[in-house]
C-alpha positions in Angstrom: 0.0 0.0 0.0 1.3 3.5 -0.9 2.1 5.7 2.1 -0.1 8.5 0.7 -3.1 6.2 0.5 -2.6 4.9 4.0 -2.3 8.5 5.4 -5.5 9.5 3.6 -7.3 6.5 5.1 -6.1 7.4 8.6 -7.4 11.0 8.1 -10.7 9.6 7.1 -10.9 7.5 10.2 -9.9 10.4 12.4 -12.5 12.7 10.8 -15.2 10.0 11.3 -15.7 9.6 7.6 -14.7 5.9 7.7 -15.1 3.5 10.6 -12.3 1.2 11.7 -14.3 -1.8 10.3 -14.7 -0.1 7.0 -11.0 0.7 6.8 -10.1 -2.9 7.5 -12.5 -4.0 4.7 -10.8 -1.6 2.3 -7.4 -2.9 3.2 -8.5 -6.4 2.4 -9.3 -5.3 -1.2 -6.1 -3.4 -1.9 -4.2 -4.4 -5.0 -1.2 -6.7 -5.1 2.1 -5.9 -6.7 2.6 -7.4 -10.2 6.3 -8.5 -10.7 5.5 -9.9 -14.2 6.1 -13.5 -13.2 4.3 -13.2 -9.9 1.6 -11.1 -8.2 2.7 -10.6 -4.6 -0.2 -10.3 -2.1 0.9 -8.1 0.8 -2.5 -8.1 2.5 -3.1 -11.8 2.8 -2.5 -11.7 6.6 -5.4 -9.2 7.0 -7.7 -11.7 5.3 -6.4 -15.0 6.4 -4.4 -14.4 9.6 -1.0 -15.2 8.2 1.2 -13.7 5.4 1.6 -15.1 1.9 3.9 -18.1 1.8 6.4 -18.7 -1.0 6.0 -22.1 -2.7 9.4 -22.5 -4.2 9.0 -25.7 -6.3 9.1 -24.9 -10.0 10.4 -21.3 -9.5 13.8 -20.2 -10.5 16.4 -19.0 -7.9 16.1 -15.4 -9.0 12.2 -15.5 -8.8 12.4 -16.9 -5.3 14.8 -14.1 -4.3 12.8 -11.3 -5.8 9.5 -12.4 -4.2 11.3 -12.9 -0.9 12.7 -9.3 -1.1 9.2 -8.0 -1.6 7.6 -9.9 1.2 10.4 -9.5 3.7 9.9 -5.7 3.5 6.2 -6.0 4.4 6.0 -8.9 6.8 7.6 -9.8 10.1 8.7 -13.1 8.7 8.5 -15.0 5.5 8.0 -18.7 5.1 9.4 -20.5 2.0 8.2 -24.0 1.4 9.4 -26.8 -0.9 12.7 -25.0 -1.2 15.7 -26.9 -2.7 19.3 -26.5 -1.4 20.4 -24.2 -4.3 17.5 -21.9 -3.7 18.0 -21.9 0.1 21.7 -21.2 -0.1 21.2 -18.2 -2.4 18.3 -16.8 -0.3 20.3 -17.1 2.9 23.1 -14.9 1.4 20.5 -12.1 0.9 18.8 -12.6 4.3 21.3 -13.5 7.0 18.6 -13.7 9.6 17.0 -17.0 8.7 16.1 -20.4 9.9 16.6 -23.2 7.4 14.9 -26.7 8.0 16.7 -28.7 5.3 14.7 -31.9 6.1 11.4 -30.2 5.9 12.5 -28.2 2.9 11.4 -24.9 4.6 13.2 -21.6 5.2 12.1 -18.7 7.4 13.3 -15.3 6.7 13.4 -12.9 9.7 12.2 -15.5 12.2 10.6 -14.2 15.3 10.1 -15.6 18.8 6.4 -16.3 19.6 6.0 -15.0 23.2 2.4 -16.0 23.5 1.6 -19.0 21.3 -2.0 -19.4 20.0 -2.1 -23.0 21.0 -0.4 -26.4 21.2 0.0 -28.7 18.2 1.4 -32.2 18.2 2.9 -33.5 14.9 3.2 -37.3 14.7 4.7 -39.5 12.0 4.1 -43.2 11.5 7.6 -43.8 10.3 11.0 -42.1 9.9 10.4 -41.9 6.2 7.4 -39.7 6.8 9.4 -37.1 8.8 10.2 -34.6 5.9 6.4 -34.0 5.4 6.0 -33.9 9.2 8.7 -31.3 9.5 6.9 -29.1 6.9 3.9 -29.2 9.1 6.0 -28.4 12.2 7.6 -25.3 10.6 4.3 -24.1 9.2 2.4 -24.4 12.5 5.3 -22.7 14.4 5.5 -19.8 12.0 1.7 -19.3 12.3 2.0 -18.8 16.0 1.9 -22.2 17.8 3.9 -24.2 20.2 4.7 -27.5 18.5 5.8 -30.9 19.8 7.0 -33.8 17.7 6.3 -37.5 18.1 8.0 -39.5 15.4 8.1 -43.2 14.4 5.0 -44.4 16.3 3.2 -46.3 13.6 0.8 -49.2 14.0 3.5 -51.8 13.2 4.6 -51.2 16.8 1.5 -49.8 18.5 3.1 -49.9 21.9 5.3 -47.0 20.9 2.2 -44.8 20.5 0.5 -45.9 23.7 3.6 -45.0 25.7 3.0 -41.3 24.9 -0.4 -40.5 26.5 0.9 -37.2 28.0 1.8 -35.8 24.6 -1.6 -36.8 23.1 -3.5 -35.2 26.0 -1.6 -31.9 26.1 -2.1 -31.0 22.4 -5.1 -29.0 21.2 -4.7 -30.3 17.6 -2.9 -33.4 16.4 -1.4 -33.8 13.0 -0.8 -37.4 11.9 1.5 -38.0 9.0 1.6 -41.6 7.6 2.2 -43.4 4.4 1.7 -47.1 3.5 -1.9 -47.8 4.5 -2.3 -44.7 6.6 -3.8 -46.5 9.6 -2.3 -44.3 12.3 -4.7 -41.5 11.8 -7.7 -43.7 12.6 -6.0 -45.1 15.6 -5.2 -41.7 17.0 -8.7 -40.4 16.1 -10.2 -43.2 18.2 -8.1 -42.3 21.3 -8.4 -38.5 21.6 -11.1 -35.8 22.0 -9.5 -33.2 19.8 -9.2 -32.5 16.0 -7.0 -34.8 14.1 -5.5 -33.7 10.8 -4.4 -36.6 8.7 -1.6 -36.2 6.1 -1.1 -39.2 3.7 2.4 -39.5 2.3 3.8 -41.0 -0.9 5.9 -43.3 1.2 5.3 -47.0 0.7 5.6 -50.0 -1.7 4.0 -50.3 -5.1 0.4 -51.0 -3.9 0.5 -47.7 -1.9 0.2 -46.0 -5.3 2.2 -43.0 -4.3 0.1 -42.2 -1.3 -3.3 -42.9 -2.8 -3.9 -45.9 -0.6 -3.2 -43.9 2.6 -5.3 -41.0 1.3 -8.3 -43.3 0.7 -7.8 -45.1 4.0 -7.8 -41.7 5.9 -10.8 -40.5 4.0 -12.7 -43.7 5.0 -11.6 -43.5 8.6 -14.2 -44.8 11.0 -12.9 -42.5 13.7 -14.8 -39.2 14.1 -13.1 -35.9 14.2 -10.5 -36.8 11.5 -9.9 -34.4 8.7 -7.6 -35.1 5.7 -5.4 -33.0 3.5 -3.8 -33.9 0.3 -0.8 -36.3 -0.2 2.4 -34.9 1.2 0.7 -31.6 2.1 2.4 -30.9 5.4 2.0 -27.2 4.8 -1.8 -27.5 4.4 -2.0 -29.5 7.7 0.1 -27.0 9.6 -2.0 -24.1 8.3 -5.3 -25.9 9.2 -4.0 -26.6 12.7 -3.1 -22.9 13.0 -6.5 -21.8 12.0 -8.1 -24.1 14.6 -5.9 -22.8 17.5 -6.4 -19.2 16.4 -10.2 -19.7 16.7 -9.8 -21.3 20.1 -7.6 -18.4 21.3 -10.2 -15.9 20.1 -12.9 -17.4 22.2 
């Protein structure tokens, strides 16, 4: 938003010509910045509660850097997902204040400490091979204002590993369950807790798992109530959904 337009809006509020609610509505409809190859949305946080996130897969290094420069100047922090090592190494040269989660393929520019988290999220993985997707969910939920705990490699092939962690299950407000193969862990967890469970199927598994389709269908057909499902390997979507839930609970 141009400074002149913002000053004019503030004058209108002061003079009583525009209410605060009307001003917020006008901010939601302000134009984005067109970079030619991308249209950068500076006001997404006003509408959705969190700033625009850069999905790096398929973008060139220079495109990622240019979008990062624009967002870093307008947001407290910037989350980049599905970033490869070449992109990450270049971005980190431009922005020395960063936090790079190589395993989760996520990078945060200008990371900030959350003094008062919106809520508590538990991220679980069925197996070690599911951890990259789980880490994407962890970083996303953290950036969006939550305290996040991890509980990895507790799949149904050794159910006693899960049942030995009741405290972690009970403390969380939202649980994200990341699982490949047949995706059974989400149903098991959904049958044990009284809180939202977000299931994330992964593309981990042998041939008949069909790149995560078997886990996706299993989770969609869960007999446990309170289980929601995001798309295959969509750790970001799960983290964002968990953040939306905790943000609502904090508001009430």
